[in-house]
CHARMM internal coordinates of N, CA and C (Angstrom, degrees):
IC EDIT
DIST 1 N 1 CA 1.4333
DIST 1 CA 1 C 1.4957
ANGL 1 N 1 CA 1 C 113.26
DIST 1 C 2 N 1.3400
ANGL 1 CA 1 C 2 N 117.82
DIHE 1 N 1 CA 1 C 2 N 123.75
DIST 2 N 2 CA 1.4146
ANGL 1 C 2 N 2 CA 120.01
DIHE 1 CA 1 C 2 N 2 CA 176.57
DIST 2 CA 2 C 1.5612
ANGL 2 N 2 CA 2 C 115.00
DIHE 1 C 2 N 2 CA 2 C -68.06
DIST 2 C 3 N 1.3508
ANGL 2 CA 2 C 3 N 114.04
DIHE 2 N 2 CA 2 C 3 N 149.78
DIST 3 N 3 CA 1.4744
ANGL 2 C 3 N 3 CA 117.33
DIHE 2 CA 2 C 3 N 3 CA -176.85
DIST 3 CA 3 C 1.5488
ANGL 3 N 3 CA 3 C 102.66
DIHE 2 C 3 N 3 CA 3 C -97.76
DIST 3 C 4 N 1.3011
ANGL 3 CA 3 C 4 N 117.62
DIHE 3 N 3 CA 3 C 4 N 117.94
DIST 4 N 4 CA 1.4488
ANGL 3 C 4 N 4 CA 124.15
DIHE 3 CA 3 C 4 N 4 CA 173.18
DIST 4 CA 4 C 1.4898
ANGL 4 N 4 CA 4 C 115.74
DIHE 3 C 4 N 4 CA 4 C -54.35
DIST 4 C 5 N 1.3479
ANGL 4 CA 4 C 5 N 116.81
DIHE 4 N 4 CA 4 C 5 N 132.05
DIST 5 N 5 CA 1.4721
ANGL 4 C 5 N 5 CA 119.94
DIHE 4 CA 4 C 5 N 5 CA 179.90
DIST 5 CA 5 C 1.5417
ANGL 5 N 5 CA 5 C 106.47
DIHE 4 C 5 N 5 CA 5 C -104.79
DIST 5 C 6 N 1.3053
ANGL 5 CA 5 C 6 N 113.06
DIHE 5 N 5 CA 5 C 6 N 131.35
DIST 6 N 6 CA 1.4800
ANGL 5 C 6 N 6 CA 117.36
DIHE 5 CA 5 C 6 N 6 CA 179.64
DIST 6 CA 6 C 1.5906
ANGL 6 N 6 CA 6 C 112.83
DIHE 5 C 6 N 6 CA 6 C -70.31
DIST 6 C 7 N 1.3218
ANGL 6 CA 6 C 7 N 116.41
DIHE 6 N 6 CA 6 C 7 N -39.10
DIST 7 N 7 CA 1.3656
ANGL 6 C 7 N 7 CA 117.62
DIHE 6 CA 6 C 7 N 7 CA 178.72
DIST 7 CA 7 C 1.5666
ANGL 7 N 7 CA 7 C 109.54
DIHE 6 C 7 N 7 CA 7 C -141.89
DIST 7 C 8 N 1.2331
ANGL 7 CA 7 C 8 N 120.88
DIHE 7 N 7 CA 7 C 8 N 150.81
DIST 8 N 8 CA 1.4394
ANGL 7 C 8 N 8 CA 127.71
DIHE 7 CA 7 C 8 N 8 CA 177.01
DIST 8 CA 8 C 1.4469
ANGL 8 N 8 CA 8 C 107.86
DIHE 7 C 8 N 8 CA 8 C -64.67
DIST 8 C 9 N 1.3983
ANGL 8 CA 8 C 9 N 110.06
DIHE 8 N 8 CA 8 C 9 N 151.56
DIST 9 N 9 CA 1.5163
ANGL 8 C 9 N 9 CA 121.58
DIHE 8 CA 8 C 9 N 9 CA 169.55
DIST 9 CA 9 C 1.5079
ANGL 9 N 9 CA 9 C 110.08
DIHE 8 C 9 N 9 CA 9 C -58.94
DIST 9 C 10 N 1.3055
ANGL 9 CA 9 C 10 N 119.25
DIHE 9 N 9 CA 9 C 10 N 132.54
DIST 10 N 10 CA 1.4853
ANGL 9 C 10 N 10 CA 120.11
DIHE 9 CA 9 C 10 N 10 CA 170.72
DIST 10 CA 10 C 1.5454
ANGL 10 N 10 CA 10 C 108.03
DIHE 9 C 10 N 10 CA 10 C -124.03
DIST 10 C 11 N 1.3826
ANGL 10 CA 10 C 11 N 112.35
DIHE 10 N 10 CA 10 C 11 N 142.71
DIST 11 N 11 CA 1.4876
ANGL 10 C 11 N 11 CA 115.24
DIHE 10 CA 10 C 11 N 11 CA 177.36
DIST 11 CA 11 C 1.5065
ANGL 11 N 11 CA 11 C 109.57
DIHE 10 C 11 N 11 CA 11 C -84.88
DIST 11 C 12 N 1.4069
ANGL 11 CA 11 C 12 N 109.78
DIHE 11 N 11 CA 11 C 12 N 130.52
DIST 12 N 12 CA 1.4649
ANGL 11 C 12 N 12 CA 115.63
DIHE 11 CA 11 C 12 N 12 CA 178.36
DIST 12 CA 12 C 1.6006
ANGL 12 N 12 CA 12 C 106.73
DIHE 11 C 12 N 12 CA 12 C -103.93
DIST 12 C 13 N 1.3200
ANGL 12 CA 12 C 13 N 114.07
DIHE 12 N 12 CA 12 C 13 N 112.14
DIST 13 N 13 CA 1.4722
ANGL 12 C 13 N 13 CA 120.44
DIHE 12 CA 12 C 13 N 13 CA -177.93
DIST 13 CA 13 C 1.5110
ANGL 13 N 13 CA 13 C 110.62
DIHE 12 C 13 N 13 CA 13 C -53.92
DIST 13 C 14 N 1.2997
ANGL 13 CA 13 C 14 N 116.11
DIHE 13 N 13 CA 13 C 14 N 125.84
DIST 14 N 14 CA 1.4715
ANGL 13 C 14 N 14 CA 121.28
DIHE 13 CA 13 C 14 N 14 CA 168.54
DIST 14 CA 14 C 1.5377
ANGL 14 N 14 CA 14 C 112.04
DIHE 13 C 14 N 14 CA 14 C 94.78
DIST 14 C 15 N 1.2711
ANGL 14 CA 14 C 15 N 118.06
DIHE 14 N 14 CA 14 C 15 N -5.72
DIST 15 N 15 CA 1.4286
ANGL 14 C 15 N 15 CA 119.16
DIHE 14 CA 14 C 15 N 15 CA 179.61
DIST 15 CA 15 C 1.4518
ANGL 15 N 15 CA 15 C 117.77
DIHE 14 C 15 N 15 CA 15 C -100.52
DIST 15 C 16 N 1.3771
ANGL 15 CA 15 C 16 N 119.13
DIHE 15 N 15 CA 15 C 16 N -16.88
DIST 16 N 16 CA 1.4062
ANGL 15 C 16 N 16 CA 125.37
DIHE 15 CA 15 C 16 N 16 CA 178.20
DIST 16 CA 16 C 1.6006
ANGL 16 N 16 CA 16 C 108.77
DIHE 15 C 16 N 16 CA 16 C -82.05
DIST 16 C 17 N 1.2671
ANGL 16 CA 16 C 17 N 119.78
DIHE 16 N 16 CA 16 C 17 N 129.40
DIST 17 N 17 CA 1.4064
ANGL 16 C 17 N 17 CA 121.16
DIHE 16 CA 16 C 17 N 17 CA 178.78
DIST 17 CA 17 C 1.5451
ANGL 17 N 17 CA 17 C 107.94
DIHE 16 C 17 N 17 CA 17 C -95.04
DIST 17 C 18 N 1.3566
ANGL 17 CA 17 C 18 N 109.49
DIHE 17 N 17 CA 17 C 18 N 117.58
DIST 18 N 18 CA 1.4539
ANGL 17 C 18 N 18 CA 120.69
DIHE 17 CA 17 C 18 N 18 CA 177.15
DIST 18 CA 18 C 1.4710
ANGL 18 N 18 CA 18 C 110.96
DIHE 17 C 18 N 18 CA 18 C -83.58
DIST 18 C 19 N 1.3230
ANGL 18 CA 18 C 19 N 113.09
DIHE 18 N 18 CA 18 C 19 N 168.84
DIST 19 N 19 CA 1.4805
ANGL 18 C 19 N 19 CA 120.62
DIHE 18 CA 18 C 19 N 19 CA 177.11
DIST 19 CA 19 C 1.5650
ANGL 19 N 19 CA 19 C 109.68
DIHE 18 C 19 N 19 CA 19 C -70.37
DIST 19 C 20 N 1.3679
ANGL 19 CA 19 C 20 N 112.91
DIHE 19 N 19 CA 19 C 20 N 130.48
DIST 20 N 20 CA 1.4962
ANGL 19 C 20 N 20 CA 112.97
DIHE 19 CA 19 C 20 N 20 CA -176.28
DIST 20 CA 20 C 1.4974
ANGL 20 N 20 CA 20 C 106.48
DIHE 19 C 20 N 20 CA 20 C -94.76
DIST 20 C 21 N 1.2672
ANGL 20 CA 20 C 21 N 121.23
DIHE 20 N 20 CA 20 C 21 N 117.35
DIST 21 N 21 CA 1.4373
ANGL 20 C 21 N 21 CA 126.25
DIHE 20 CA 20 C 21 N 21 CA 178.01
DIST 21 CA 21 C 1.5579
ANGL 21 N 21 CA 21 C 112.19
DIHE 20 C 21 N 21 CA 21 C 72.90
DIST 21 C 22 N 1.2715
ANGL 21 CA 21 C 22 N 117.83
DIHE 21 N 21 CA 21 C 22 N -167.10
DIST 22 N 22 CA 1.4433
ANGL 21 C 22 N 22 CA 121.99
DIHE 21 CA 21 C 22 N 22 CA -178.89
DIST 22 CA 22 C 1.4631
ANGL 22 N 22 CA 22 C 110.04
DIHE 21 C 22 N 22 CA 22 C -112.34
DIST 22 C 23 N 1.3474
ANGL 22 CA 22 C 23 N 112.69
DIHE 22 N 22 CA 22 C 23 N 150.65
DIST 23 N 23 CA 1.5101
ANGL 22 C 23 N 23 CA 116.39
DIHE 22 CA 22 C 23 N 23 CA 174.40
DIST 23 CA 23 C 1.5132
ANGL 23 N 23 CA 23 C 110.59
DIHE 22 C 23 N 23 CA 23 C -74.31
DIST 23 C 24 N 1.3706
ANGL 23 CA 23 C 24 N 114.44
DIHE 23 N 23 CA 23 C 24 N 150.56
DIST 24 N 24 CA 1.4676
ANGL 23 C 24 N 24 CA 116.05
DIHE 23 CA 23 C 24 N 24 CA 176.11
DIST 24 CA 24 C 1.6186
ANGL 24 N 24 CA 24 C 111.47
DIHE 23 C 24 N 24 CA 24 C -66.96
DIST 24 C 25 N 1.2966
ANGL 24 CA 24 C 25 N 116.80
DIHE 24 N 24 CA 24 C 25 N 152.83
DIST 25 N 25 CA 1.5074
ANGL 24 C 25 N 25 CA 117.89
DIHE 24 CA 24 C 25 N 25 CA -177.67
DIST 25 CA 25 C 1.5543
ANGL 25 N 25 CA 25 C 105.42
DIHE 24 C 25 N 25 CA 25 C -65.17
DIST 25 C 26 N 1.3191
ANGL 25 CA 25 C 26 N 116.79
DIHE 25 N 25 CA 25 C 26 N 141.06
DIST 26 N 26 CA 1.4106
ANGL 25 C 26 N 26 CA 119.43
DIHE 25 CA 25 C 26 N 26 CA 177.89
DIST 26 CA 26 C 1.5638
ANGL 26 N 26 CA 26 C 113.07
DIHE 25 C 26 N 26 CA 26 C -116.55
DIST 26 C 27 N 1.2623
ANGL 26 CA 26 C 27 N 119.29
DIHE 26 N 26 CA 26 C 27 N 177.61
DIST 27 N 27 CA 1.4262
ANGL 26 C 27 N 27 CA 126.14
DIHE 26 CA 26 C 27 N 27 CA 179.07
DIST 27 CA 27 C 1.5310
ANGL 27 N 27 CA 27 C 107.35
DIHE 26 C 27 N 27 CA 27 C -83.70
DIST 27 C 28 N 1.3270
ANGL 27 CA 27 C 28 N 115.60
DIHE 27 N 27 CA 27 C 28 N 95.57
DIST 28 N 28 CA 1.4326
ANGL 27 C 28 N 28 CA 122.09
DIHE 27 CA 27 C 28 N 28 CA -173.46
DIST 28 CA 28 C 1.4808
ANGL 28 N 28 CA 28 C 111.33
DIHE 27 C 28 N 28 CA 28 C -79.96
DIST 28 C 29 N 1.3422
ANGL 28 CA 28 C 29 N 119.16
DIHE 28 N 28 CA 28 C 29 N 117.82
DIST 29 N 29 CA 1.4499
ANGL 28 C 29 N 29 CA 120.27
DIHE 28 CA 28 C 29 N 29 CA -175.90
DIST 29 CA 29 C 1.5216
ANGL 29 N 29 CA 29 C 112.15
DIHE 28 C 29 N 29 CA 29 C -108.73
DIST 29 C 30 N 1.3224
ANGL 29 CA 29 C 30 N 115.28
DIHE 29 N 29 CA 29 C 30 N -11.32
DIST 30 N 30 CA 1.5499
ANGL 29 C 30 N 30 CA 119.67
DIHE 29 CA 29 C 30 N 30 CA 176.97
DIST 30 CA 30 C 1.4809
ANGL 30 N 30 CA 30 C 107.34
DIHE 29 C 30 N 30 CA 30 C -159.17
DIST 30 C 31 N 1.3657
ANGL 30 CA 30 C 31 N 116.79
DIHE 30 N 30 CA 30 C 31 N 149.92
DIST 31 N 31 CA 1.3907
ANGL 30 C 31 N 31 CA 123.10
DIHE 30 CA 30 C 31 N 31 CA 179.46
DIST 31 CA 31 C 1.4967
ANGL 31 N 31 CA 31 C 108.64
DIHE 30 C 31 N 31 CA 31 C -137.84
DIST 31 C 32 N 1.3317
ANGL 31 CA 31 C 32 N 118.30
DIHE 31 N 31 CA 31 C 32 N 133.25
DIST 32 N 32 CA 1.4616
ANGL 31 C 32 N 32 CA 128.61
DIHE 31 CA 31 C 32 N 32 CA -179.03
DIST 32 CA 32 C 1.4793
ANGL 32 N 32 CA 32 C 109.95
DIHE 31 C 32 N 32 CA 32 C -121.18
DIST 32 C 33 N 1.2939
ANGL 32 CA 32 C 33 N 117.98
DIHE 32 N 32 CA 32 C 33 N 143.94
DIST 33 N 33 CA 1.4403
ANGL 32 C 33 N 33 CA 120.78
DIHE 32 CA 32 C 33 N 33 CA 172.43
DIST 33 CA 33 C 1.5462
ANGL 33 N 33 CA 33 C 109.08
DIHE 32 C 33 N 33 CA 33 C -124.23
DIST 33 C 34 N 1.3127
ANGL 33 CA 33 C 34 N 109.59
DIHE 33 N 33 CA 33 C 34 N 130.17
DIST 34 N 34 CA 1.5180
ANGL 33 C 34 N 34 CA 121.64
DIHE 33 CA 33 C 34 N 34 CA 178.87
DIST 34 CA 34 C 1.4391
ANGL 34 N 34 CA 34 C 109.33
DIHE 33 C 34 N 34 CA 34 C -123.07
DIST 34 C 35 N 1.3808
ANGL 34 CA 34 C 35 N 113.74
DIHE 34 N 34 CA 34 C 35 N 95.18
DIST 35 N 35 CA 1.5069
ANGL 34 C 35 N 35 CA 116.67
DIHE 34 CA 34 C 35 N 35 CA -178.26
DIST 35 CA 35 C 1.5671
ANGL 35 N 35 CA 35 C 105.91
DIHE 34 C 35 N 35 CA 35 C 69.84
DIST 35 C 36 N 1.3113
ANGL 35 CA 35 C 36 N 115.16
DIHE 35 N 35 CA 35 C 36 N -121.47
DIST 36 N 36 CA 1.4776
ANGL 35 C 36 N 36 CA 118.85
DIHE 35 CA 35 C 36 N 36 CA -177.94
DIST 36 CA 36 C 1.5651
ANGL 36 N 36 CA 36 C 108.17
DIHE 35 C 36 N 36 CA 36 C -101.69
DIST 36 C 37 N 1.3068
ANGL 36 CA 36 C 37 N 118.49
DIHE 36 N 36 CA 36 C 37 N 10.16
DIST 37 N 37 CA 1.4255
ANGL 36 C 37 N 37 CA 118.74
DIHE 36 CA 36 C 37 N 37 CA -173.76
DIST 37 CA 37 C 1.6037
ANGL 37 N 37 CA 37 C 104.32
DIHE 36 C 37 N 37 CA 37 C -107.07
DIST 37 C 38 N 1.3515
ANGL 37 CA 37 C 38 N 116.17
DIHE 37 N 37 CA 37 C 38 N 134.68
DIST 38 N 38 CA 1.3974
ANGL 37 C 38 N 38 CA 124.08
DIHE 37 CA 37 C 38 N 38 CA -178.44
DIST 38 CA 38 C 1.6150
ANGL 38 N 38 CA 38 C 106.10
DIHE 37 C 38 N 38 CA 38 C -112.18
DIST 38 C 39 N 1.3290
ANGL 38 CA 38 C 39 N 114.68
DIHE 38 N 38 CA 38 C 39 N 126.44
DIST 39 N 39 CA 1.3650
ANGL 38 C 39 N 39 CA 122.22
DIHE 38 CA 38 C 39 N 39 CA 177.65
DIST 39 CA 39 C 1.4766
ANGL 39 N 39 CA 39 C 114.14
DIHE 38 C 39 N 39 CA 39 C -113.25
DIST 39 C 40 N 1.3454
ANGL 39 CA 39 C 40 N 120.63
DIHE 39 N 39 CA 39 C 40 N 120.16
DIST 40 N 40 CA 1.4836
ANGL 39 C 40 N 40 CA 117.64
DIHE 39 CA 39 C 40 N 40 CA 178.49
DIST 40 CA 40 C 1.5365
ANGL 40 N 40 CA 40 C 111.20
DIHE 39 C 40 N 40 CA 40 C -110.07
DIST 40 C 41 N 1.2471
ANGL 40 CA 40 C 41 N 116.95
DIHE 40 N 40 CA 40 C 41 N 133.82
DIST 41 N 41 CA 1.4835
ANGL 40 C 41 N 41 CA 126.34
DIHE 40 CA 40 C 41 N 41 CA -179.74
DIST 41 CA 41 C 1.5070
ANGL 41 N 41 CA 41 C 107.52
DIHE 40 C 41 N 41 CA 41 C -95.60
DIST 41 C 42 N 1.3354
ANGL 41 CA 41 C 42 N 115.50
DIHE 41 N 41 CA 41 C 42 N 119.44
DIST 42 N 42 CA 1.4815
ANGL 41 C 42 N 42 CA 120.99
DIHE 41 CA 41 C 42 N 42 CA 176.90
DIST 42 CA 42 C 1.5148
ANGL 42 N 42 CA 42 C 110.36
DIHE 41 C 42 N 42 CA 42 C -110.34
DIST 42 C 43 N 1.3234
ANGL 42 CA 42 C 43 N 113.77
DIHE 42 N 42 CA 42 C 43 N 154.47
DIST 43 N 43 CA 1.4959
ANGL 42 C 43 N 43 CA 119.17
DIHE 42 CA 42 C 43 N 43 CA 177.80
DIST 43 CA 43 C 1.5214
ANGL 43 N 43 CA 43 C 113.14
DIHE 42 C 43 N 43 CA 43 C -117.63
DIST 43 C 44 N 1.3017
ANGL 43 CA 43 C 44 N 112.17
DIHE 43 N 43 CA 43 C 44 N 33.66
DIST 44 N 44 CA 1.4887
ANGL 43 C 44 N 44 CA 118.03
DIHE 43 CA 43 C 44 N 44 CA -175.11
DIST 44 CA 44 C 1.5726
ANGL 44 N 44 CA 44 C 111.48
DIHE 43 C 44 N 44 CA 44 C -67.76
DIST 44 C 45 N 1.3574
ANGL 44 CA 44 C 45 N 115.35
DIHE 44 N 44 CA 44 C 45 N -30.72
DIST 45 N 45 CA 1.4516
ANGL 44 C 45 N 45 CA 118.52
DIHE 44 CA 44 C 45 N 45 CA -175.69
DIST 45 CA 45 C 1.5514
ANGL 45 N 45 CA 45 C 112.52
DIHE 44 C 45 N 45 CA 45 C -102.60
DIST 45 C 46 N 1.2867
ANGL 45 CA 45 C 46 N 115.84
DIHE 45 N 45 CA 45 C 46 N 22.70
DIST 46 N 46 CA 1.4808
ANGL 45 C 46 N 46 CA 115.75
DIHE 45 CA 45 C 46 N 46 CA -179.98
DIST 46 CA 46 C 1.4700
ANGL 46 N 46 CA 46 C 109.19
DIHE 45 C 46 N 46 CA 46 C -87.26
DIST 46 C 47 N 1.3388
ANGL 46 CA 46 C 47 N 118.57
DIHE 46 N 46 CA 46 C 47 N 125.41
DIST 47 N 47 CA 1.4587
ANGL 46 C 47 N 47 CA 121.51
DIHE 46 CA 46 C 47 N 47 CA -176.96
DIST 47 CA 47 C 1.5579
ANGL 47 N 47 CA 47 C 105.73
DIHE 46 C 47 N 47 CA 47 C -79.00
DIST 47 C 48 N 1.3157
ANGL 47 CA 47 C 48 N 112.67
DIHE 47 N 47 CA 47 C 48 N 146.01
DIST 48 N 48 CA 1.4528
ANGL 47 C 48 N 48 CA 120.31
DIHE 47 CA 47 C 48 N 48 CA -177.17
DIST 48 CA 48 C 1.4959
ANGL 48 N 48 CA 48 C 114.71
DIHE 47 C 48 N 48 CA 48 C -127.50
DIST 48 C 49 N 1.3391
ANGL 48 CA 48 C 49 N 119.51
DIHE 48 N 48 CA 48 C 49 N -22.83
DIST 49 N 49 CA 1.4910
ANGL 48 C 49 N 49 CA 116.70
DIHE 48 CA 48 C 49 N 49 CA -175.91
DIST 49 CA 49 C 1.5135
ANGL 49 N 49 CA 49 C 104.68
DIHE 48 C 49 N 49 CA 49 C -83.26
DIST 49 C 50 N 1.4153
ANGL 49 CA 49 C 50 N 110.46
DIHE 49 N 49 CA 49 C 50 N 153.10
DIST 50 N 50 CA 1.4291
ANGL 49 C 50 N 50 CA 117.50
DIHE 49 CA 49 C 50 N 50 CA 176.86
DIST 50 CA 50 C 1.4494
ANGL 50 N 50 CA 50 C 118.32
DIHE 49 C 50 N 50 CA 50 C -53.91
DIST 50 C 51 N 1.3067
ANGL 50 CA 50 C 51 N 114.35
DIHE 50 N 50 CA 50 C 51 N -39.05
DIST 51 N 51 CA 1.5054
ANGL 50 C 51 N 51 CA 122.77
DIHE 50 CA 50 C 51 N 51 CA 179.39
DIST 51 CA 51 C 1.5171
ANGL 51 N 51 CA 51 C 110.73
DIHE 50 C 51 N 51 CA 51 C -64.35
DIST 51 C 52 N 1.3414
ANGL 51 CA 51 C 52 N 120.31
DIHE 51 N 51 CA 51 C 52 N -48.53
DIST 52 N 52 CA 1.3847
ANGL 51 C 52 N 52 CA 123.69
DIHE 51 CA 51 C 52 N 52 CA 176.77
DIST 52 CA 52 C 1.5204
ANGL 52 N 52 CA 52 C 114.57
DIHE 51 C 52 N 52 CA 52 C -63.22
DIST 52 C 53 N 1.3009
ANGL 52 CA 52 C 53 N 117.80
DIHE 52 N 52 CA 52 C 53 N -38.35
DIST 53 N 53 CA 1.4350
ANGL 52 C 53 N 53 CA 121.22
DIHE 52 CA 52 C 53 N 53 CA 172.02
DIST 53 CA 53 C 1.5092
ANGL 53 N 53 CA 53 C 113.87
DIHE 52 C 53 N 53 CA 53 C -57.75
DIST 53 C 54 N 1.3136
ANGL 53 CA 53 C 54 N 112.66
DIHE 53 N 53 CA 53 C 54 N -48.85
DIST 54 N 54 CA 1.4820
ANGL 53 C 54 N 54 CA 117.33
DIHE 53 CA 53 C 54 N 54 CA -179.19
DIST 54 CA 54 C 1.5154
ANGL 54 N 54 CA 54 C 113.46
DIHE 53 C 54 N 54 CA 54 C -63.04
DIST 54 C 55 N 1.3602
ANGL 54 CA 54 C 55 N 118.72
DIHE 54 N 54 CA 54 C 55 N -33.73
DIST 55 N 55 CA 1.3791
ANGL 54 C 55 N 55 CA 124.46
DIHE 54 CA 54 C 55 N 55 CA 178.44
DIST 55 CA 55 C 1.5456
ANGL 55 N 55 CA 55 C 111.00
DIHE 54 C 55 N 55 CA 55 C -69.34
DIST 55 C 56 N 1.3115
ANGL 55 CA 55 C 56 N 115.85
DIHE 55 N 55 CA 55 C 56 N -39.23
DIST 56 N 56 CA 1.4656
ANGL 55 C 56 N 56 CA 118.54
DIHE 55 CA 55 C 56 N 56 CA 177.48
DIST 56 CA 56 C 1.5427
ANGL 56 N 56 CA 56 C 110.10
DIHE 55 C 56 N 56 CA 56 C -68.73
DIST 56 C 57 N 1.3671
ANGL 56 CA 56 C 57 N 118.48
DIHE 56 N 56 CA 56 C 57 N -40.53
DIST 57 N 57 CA 1.3779
ANGL 56 C 57 N 57 CA 119.83
DIHE 56 CA 56 C 57 N 57 CA -179.64
DIST 57 CA 57 C 1.5404
ANGL 57 N 57 CA 57 C 112.08
DIHE 56 C 57 N 57 CA 57 C -61.09
DIST 57 C 58 N 1.4326
ANGL 57 CA 57 C 58 N 116.26
DIHE 57 N 57 CA 57 C 58 N -43.80
DIST 58 N 58 CA 1.4209
ANGL 57 C 58 N 58 CA 124.40
DIHE 57 CA 57 C 58 N 58 CA 176.83
DIST 58 CA 58 C 1.4176
ANGL 58 N 58 CA 58 C 110.63
DIHE 57 C 58 N 58 CA 58 C -56.79
DIST 58 C 59 N 1.4096
ANGL 58 CA 58 C 59 N 120.29
DIHE 58 N 58 CA 58 C 59 N -47.93
DIST 59 N 59 CA 1.3382
ANGL 58 C 59 N 59 CA 122.94
DIHE 58 CA 58 C 59 N 59 CA -177.65
DIST 59 CA 59 C 1.5782
ANGL 59 N 59 CA 59 C 114.87
DIHE 58 C 59 N 59 CA 59 C -63.33
DIST 59 C 60 N 1.4042
ANGL 59 CA 59 C 60 N 114.20
DIHE 59 N 59 CA 59 C 60 N -32.98
DIST 60 N 60 CA 1.4277
ANGL 59 C 60 N 60 CA 118.71
DIHE 59 CA 59 C 60 N 60 CA 172.81
DIST 60 CA 60 C 1.4479
ANGL 60 N 60 CA 60 C 116.05
DIHE 59 C 60 N 60 CA 60 C -65.39
DIST 60 C 61 N 1.3693
ANGL 60 CA 60 C 61 N 115.27
DIHE 60 N 60 CA 60 C 61 N -41.94
DIST 61 N 61 CA 1.5087
ANGL 60 C 61 N 61 CA 122.89
DIHE 60 CA 60 C 61 N 61 CA 175.78
DIST 61 CA 61 C 1.5178
ANGL 61 N 61 CA 61 C 108.85
DIHE 60 C 61 N 61 CA 61 C -59.13
DIST 61 C 62 N 1.3297
ANGL 61 CA 61 C 62 N 119.51
DIHE 61 N 61 CA 61 C 62 N -47.26
DIST 62 N 62 CA 1.4298
ANGL 61 C 62 N 62 CA 121.10
DIHE 61 CA 61 C 62 N 62 CA -176.78
DIST 62 CA 62 C 1.5709
ANGL 62 N 62 CA 62 C 110.09
DIHE 61 C 62 N 62 CA 62 C -62.20
DIST 62 C 63 N 1.2813
ANGL 62 CA 62 C 63 N 113.67
DIHE 62 N 62 CA 62 C 63 N -47.51
DIST 63 N 63 CA 1.4073
ANGL 62 C 63 N 63 CA 120.33
DIHE 62 CA 62 C 63 N 63 CA -178.25
DIST 63 CA 63 C 1.5791
ANGL 63 N 63 CA 63 C 109.96
DIHE 62 C 63 N 63 CA 63 C -61.25
DIST 63 C 64 N 1.3277
ANGL 63 CA 63 C 64 N 116.22
DIHE 63 N 63 CA 63 C 64 N -43.15
DIST 64 N 64 CA 1.5042
ANGL 63 C 64 N 64 CA 121.36
DIHE 63 CA 63 C 64 N 64 CA 175.96
DIST 64 CA 64 C 1.4576
ANGL 64 N 64 CA 64 C 114.64
DIHE 63 C 64 N 64 CA 64 C -62.77
DIST 64 C 65 N 1.3348
ANGL 64 CA 64 C 65 N 119.56
DIHE 64 N 64 CA 64 C 65 N -37.41
DIST 65 N 65 CA 1.4430
ANGL 64 C 65 N 65 CA 121.28
DIHE 64 CA 64 C 65 N 65 CA 178.35
DIST 65 CA 65 C 1.5237
ANGL 65 N 65 CA 65 C 111.55
DIHE 64 C 65 N 65 CA 65 C -72.84
DIST 65 C 66 N 1.4406
ANGL 65 CA 65 C 66 N 115.48
DIHE 65 N 65 CA 65 C 66 N -33.20
DIST 66 N 66 CA 1.3999
ANGL 65 C 66 N 66 CA 116.47
DIHE 65 CA 65 C 66 N 66 CA 175.18
DIST 66 CA 66 C 1.5327
ANGL 66 N 66 CA 66 C 116.90
DIHE 65 C 66 N 66 CA 66 C -66.71
DIST 66 C 67 N 1.4162
ANGL 66 CA 66 C 67 N 113.50
DIHE 66 N 66 CA 66 C 67 N -32.08
DIST 67 N 67 CA 1.3978
ANGL 66 C 67 N 67 CA 120.13
DIHE 66 CA 66 C 67 N 67 CA 174.91
DIST 67 CA 67 C 1.5593
ANGL 67 N 67 CA 67 C 113.40
DIHE 66 C 67 N 67 CA 67 C -67.75
DIST 67 C 68 N 1.4141
ANGL 67 CA 67 C 68 N 113.48
DIHE 67 N 67 CA 67 C 68 N -39.36
DIST 68 N 68 CA 1.3865
ANGL 67 C 68 N 68 CA 115.52
DIHE 67 CA 67 C 68 N 68 CA 179.37
DIST 68 CA 68 C 1.5706
ANGL 68 N 68 CA 68 C 112.92
DIHE 67 C 68 N 68 CA 68 C -70.78
DIST 68 C 69 N 1.3456
ANGL 68 CA 68 C 69 N 116.57
DIHE 68 N 68 CA 68 C 69 N -30.39
DIST 69 N 69 CA 1.4456
ANGL 68 C 69 N 69 CA 116.95
DIHE 68 CA 68 C 69 N 69 CA 174.55
DIST 69 CA 69 C 1.5072
ANGL 69 N 69 CA 69 C 113.34
DIHE 68 C 69 N 69 CA 69 C -66.99
DIST 69 C 70 N 1.3207
ANGL 69 CA 69 C 70 N 116.25
DIHE 69 N 69 CA 69 C 70 N -41.71
DIST 70 N 70 CA 1.5311
ANGL 69 C 70 N 70 CA 122.42
DIHE 69 CA 69 C 70 N 70 CA 177.53
DIST 70 CA 70 C 1.5234
ANGL 70 N 70 CA 70 C 111.10
DIHE 69 C 70 N 70 CA 70 C -56.93
DIST 70 C 71 N 1.3794
ANGL 70 CA 70 C 71 N 115.53
DIHE 70 N 70 CA 70 C 71 N -38.63
DIST 71 N 71 CA 1.5046
ANGL 70 C 71 N 71 CA 119.13
DIHE 70 CA 70 C 71 N 71 CA -176.72
DIST 71 CA 71 C 1.5374
ANGL 71 N 71 CA 71 C 114.01
DIHE 70 C 71 N 71 CA 71 C -78.61
DIST 71 C 72 N 1.3186
ANGL 71 CA 71 C 72 N 114.43
DIHE 71 N 71 CA 71 C 72 N -12.80
DIST 72 N 72 CA 1.4890
ANGL 71 C 72 N 72 CA 112.38
DIHE 71 CA 71 C 72 N 72 CA -176.55
DIST 72 CA 72 C 1.5686
ANGL 72 N 72 CA 72 C 112.72
DIHE 71 C 72 N 72 CA 72 C -100.05
END
COOR INIT
IC SEED 1 N 1 CA 1 C
IC BUILD
């Protein structure tokens, strides 16, 4: 069921924050096109060392347990 909107969105000049400058080029591993929009997937922030991987897994476990505690 659609949510009725009381008034249409209006653009307020000067209040929308645009992107400042350009992003640095990344290591593009995949590119998708949706209509006229091009989406590039980069792997620049993928951790590869065993220590970094273990740190990420540990952080995921801690966050998961915190979520379970909040739900109970």
